[in-house]
C-alpha positions as CSV (number, residue, x, y, z in Angstrom):
1,X,3.1,70.6,21.6
2,X,2.9,71.3,25.4
3,X,5.2,69.0,27.7
4,X,2.1,66.4,28.5
5,X,2.4,65.9,24.7
6,X,5.4,66.2,24.6
7,X,5.9,63.5,27.1
8,X,3.1,61.2,25.7
9,X,5.1,61.1,22.2
10,X,8.7,60.1,24.1
11,X,6.2,57.0,25.7
12,X,5.5,55.7,21.9
13,X,8.7,56.4,21.1
14,X,10.0,53.7,23.1
15,X,12.1,56.1,25.5
16,X,12.5,55.1,29.2
17,X,11.1,56.8,32.0
18,X,14.0,58.0,33.3
19,X,15.4,58.9,30.3
20,X,12.2,61.5,29.2
21,X,12.3,63.5,32.5
22,X,16.1,64.3,31.8
23,X,15.4,65.1,27.7
24,X,12.3,67.2,29.2
25,X,14.9,69.1,31.5
26,X,17.2,69.0,28.7
27,X,14.7,70.9,26.8
28,X,13.7,73.6,29.2
29,X,17.2,74.6,30.1
30,X,18.2,75.0,25.7
31,X,14.6,77.1,25.4
32,X,13.4,74.1,23.6
33,X,10.2,74.2,25.7
34,X,8.9,77.7,27.1
35,X,6.2,78.8,29.7
36,X,2.8,79.5,28.0
37,X,0.2,81.3,30.1
38,X,-2.9,78.5,28.4
39,X,-1.1,75.3,28.4
40,X,2.2,75.5,31.0
41,X,5.1,74.5,29.0
42,X,5.1,74.3,25.1
43,X,8.0,72.3,23.1
44,X,8.9,75.1,20.0
45,X,8.4,73.6,16.5
46,X,11.6,72.6,15.7
47,X,11.6,70.2,18.3
48,X,8.4,69.2,17.5
49,X,9.4,68.7,14.1
50,X,12.5,66.4,15.3
51,X,10.4,64.2,18.0
52,X,7.9,63.5,14.9
53,X,10.4,62.5,11.9
54,X,12.0,60.2,14.8
55,X,9.1,58.3,15.5
56,X,7.8,58.3,11.8
57,X,11.1,56.7,11.6
58,X,10.5,54.2,14.4
59,X,7.2,53.4,13.0
60,X,8.9,52.5,9.7
61,X,10.8,50.3,11.4
62,X,8.8,48.6,12.8
63,X,7.2,48.2,9.9
64,X,9.4,46.9,8.3
65,X,10.9,44.0,11.0
66,X,6.9,43.1,10.7
67,X,7.3,42.5,6.7
68,X,10.3,41.3,7.3
69,X,9.0,38.7,10.1
70,X,5.3,37.8,8.0
71,X,7.6,37.4,4.6
72,X,9.6,34.6,6.8
73,X,6.8,33.1,7.6
74,X,4.7,33.0,4.5
75,X,8.9,31.6,2.9
76,X,7.9,28.8,5.8
77,X,4.6,27.8,4.6
78,X,5.3,27.4,1.5
79,X,8.5,25.0,2.5
80,X,5.7,23.3,4.5
81,X,4.0,22.6,1.6
82,X,6.0,21.4,-0.9
83,X,7.6,18.8,1.7
84,X,3.9,17.7,2.3
85,X,3.4,17.7,-1.4
86,X,6.4,15.8,-2.4
87,X,5.2,13.4,0.4
88,X,2.2,12.9,-0.8
89,X,3.7,11.9,-4.2
90,X,6.1,9.7,-3.0
91,X,2.6,7.6,-1.0
92,X,0.6,8.0,-4.9
93,X,3.8,6.7,-6.1
94,X,4.7,4.0,-4.2
95,X,0.7,2.8,-4.2
96,X,0.5,2.6,-7.8
97,X,3.6,0.6,-7.7
98,X,2.3,-1.9,-5.5
99,X,-0.8,-1.9,-7.4
100,X,0.8,-3.0,-10.2
101,X,3.2,-5.8,-8.6
102,X,-0.3,-6.9,-7.6
103,X,-2.2,-7.0,-10.6
104,X,1.3,-8.7,-12.9
105,X,1.2,-11.2,-9.8
106,X,-2.7,-12.0,-10.1
107,X,-2.2,-12.4,-13.6
108,X,0.6,-14.9,-13.4
109,X,-1.2,-16.6,-11.1
110,X,-4.0,-17.0,-13.4
111,X,-2.0,-18.0,-16.4
112,X,-0.3,-21.2,-14.2
113,X,-4.2,-21.8,-13.1
114,X,-5.3,-21.8,-17.0
115,X,-1.8,-23.8,-17.6
116,X,-2.3,-26.5,-15.2
117,X,-6.2,-26.8,-16.1
118,X,-5.3,-27.6,-19.8
119,X,-2.4,-30.0,-18.5
120,X,-4.9,-31.7,-16.2
121,X,-7.1,-31.9,-19.2
122,X,-5.2,-33.9,-21.4
123,X,-3.6,-35.9,-18.8
124,X,-7.5,-37.3,-18.4
125,X,-8.2,-37.4,-21.6
126,X,-4.5,-39.5,-22.2
127,X,-6.0,-41.4,-19.3
128,X,-8.8,-42.4,-21.0
129,X,-8.2,-43.6,-24.0
130,X,-5.1,-45.7,-22.9
131,X,-8.1,-47.7,-20.4
132,X,-9.9,-48.0,-23.5
133,X,-7.5,-49.3,-25.8
134,X,-6.0,-51.4,-23.1
135,X,-10.0,-52.8,-22.6
136,X,-10.0,-53.3,-26.5
137,X,-6.8,-54.8,-26.6
138,X,-7.5,-57.5,-23.6
139,X,-11.2,-58.3,-24.5
140,X,-9.3,-59.0,-28.0
141,X,-6.4,-61.4,-26.7
142,X,-7.7,-63.3,-23.4
143,X,-10.2,-66.3,-23.7
144,X,-13.8,-66.3,-21.1
145,X,-12.0,-68.1,-18.9
146,X,-9.0,-65.9,-18.6
147,X,-11.5,-63.4,-18.7
148,X,-12.8,-63.8,-15.5
149,X,-10.3,-64.3,-13.5
150,X,-6.6,-63.3,-14.6
151,X,-7.7,-60.2,-16.8
152,X,-8.7,-58.4,-13.4
153,X,-5.3,-58.5,-11.8
154,X,-4.1,-57.2,-15.0
155,X,-5.4,-54.4,-15.4
156,X,-5.6,-53.6,-11.8
157,X,-2.2,-53.4,-11.6
158,X,-2.1,-51.5,-15.3
159,X,-5.2,-49.2,-13.3
160,X,-1.9,-48.9,-10.0
161,X,0.8,-48.1,-12.7
162,X,-1.0,-45.1,-14.7
163,X,-2.2,-43.3,-11.4
164,X,1.6,-43.9,-10.2
165,X,2.5,-42.5,-13.2
166,X,-0.2,-39.4,-13.3
167,X,1.1,-38.8,-9.5
168,X,5.2,-38.7,-9.5
169,X,4.9,-41.6,-7.6
170,X,7.1,-44.1,-7.3
171,X,6.1,-48.1,-8.6
172,X,5.3,-49.4,-5.3
173,X,2.9,-47.1,-4.6
174,X,-0.3,-48.8,-3.8
175,X,-4.0,-47.6,-3.5
176,X,-3.6,-46.0,-0.6
177,X,-0.9,-43.9,-1.4
178,X,-2.8,-43.1,-4.6
179,X,-5.8,-42.1,-2.4
180,X,-3.8,-39.9,-0.1
181,X,-2.0,-38.0,-3.1
182,X,-5.0,-37.6,-4.3
183,X,-6.6,-35.6,-1.3
184,X,-3.6,-34.0,-1.1
185,X,-4.3,-32.2,-4.7
186,X,-8.1,-31.7,-3.2
187,X,-7.3,-30.1,-0.3
188,X,-4.2,-27.7,-2.2
189,X,-6.4,-26.8,-5.1
190,X,-10.4,-26.2,-3.2
191,X,-11.3,-22.7,-4.0
192,X,-11.7,-22.1,0.2
193,X,-7.9,-22.6,-0.1
194,X,-7.1,-20.2,-2.4
195,X,-7.4,-22.8,-5.3
196,X,-9.2,-23.1,-9.3
197,X,-12.1,-24.2,-8.9
198,X,-11.9,-25.7,-12.5
199,X,-8.6,-27.1,-11.5
200,X,-10.4,-28.1,-7.7
201,X,-13.2,-30.3,-10.1
202,X,-11.1,-31.7,-12.9
203,X,-9.0,-33.5,-10.1
204,X,-12.2,-34.6,-7.8
205,X,-13.7,-36.4,-11.0
206,X,-10.2,-37.8,-11.8
207,X,-10.4,-39.2,-8.6
208,X,-14.2,-39.8,-8.4
209,X,-13.1,-42.0,-11.5
210,X,-10.2,-43.8,-10.1
211,X,-12.6,-45.1,-7.2
212,X,-14.8,-46.0,-9.2
213,X,-12.9,-48.1,-11.4
214,X,-10.9,-49.2,-8.6
215,X,-14.6,-50.3,-7.4
216,X,-15.7,-52.2,-10.4
217,X,-12.3,-54.5,-10.6
218,X,-12.9,-55.5,-7.1
219,X,-16.5,-56.3,-7.6
220,X,-14.8,-58.1,-11.0
221,X,-12.7,-60.2,-8.7
222,X,-15.3,-61.4,-6.4
């Protein structure tokens, strides 16, 4: 190896320029670099071997550092993946719990609507039975003249009391209060407001019956 190759190897090894110069001079004084007619100065075999070993060790050290850095980066990436996976699983679990809660609430709401509908059916059926029973009793016990005057008033009074009780109103509630109560129930059960269609139609039918009976009683009175 000539002096130029030695300088190149020292440069590759990361030796600064001032150190390279001092090292080359030292090797010349020590006779490790000898004069050659063809190649100028040359480095003896022992020095060349030491230099090569030094370069090899340095390269191995650099490789180890790079490998360590790559390993740390891989561990960091795996850690990020694990965090992302845990976060994703947490969101999935929360979403599933919310869906289950929504399903449960929907089921409870449907059950409640069914119960209300059934109660309305029973209430309407009971009302019709009571009306028929009252009409039969009145027809049997009243004479013709009394039937033209007094029964109308009694029947209307009974009619109002029945709806007062059904709608949870006070005994002094009149026709206006009953109508207002029906309108409020129709508003609450209307499908456009999230109510049950069947429940809405049952209430509407009952309200229509009330208005029809009220009209018939007014006509009968006059």
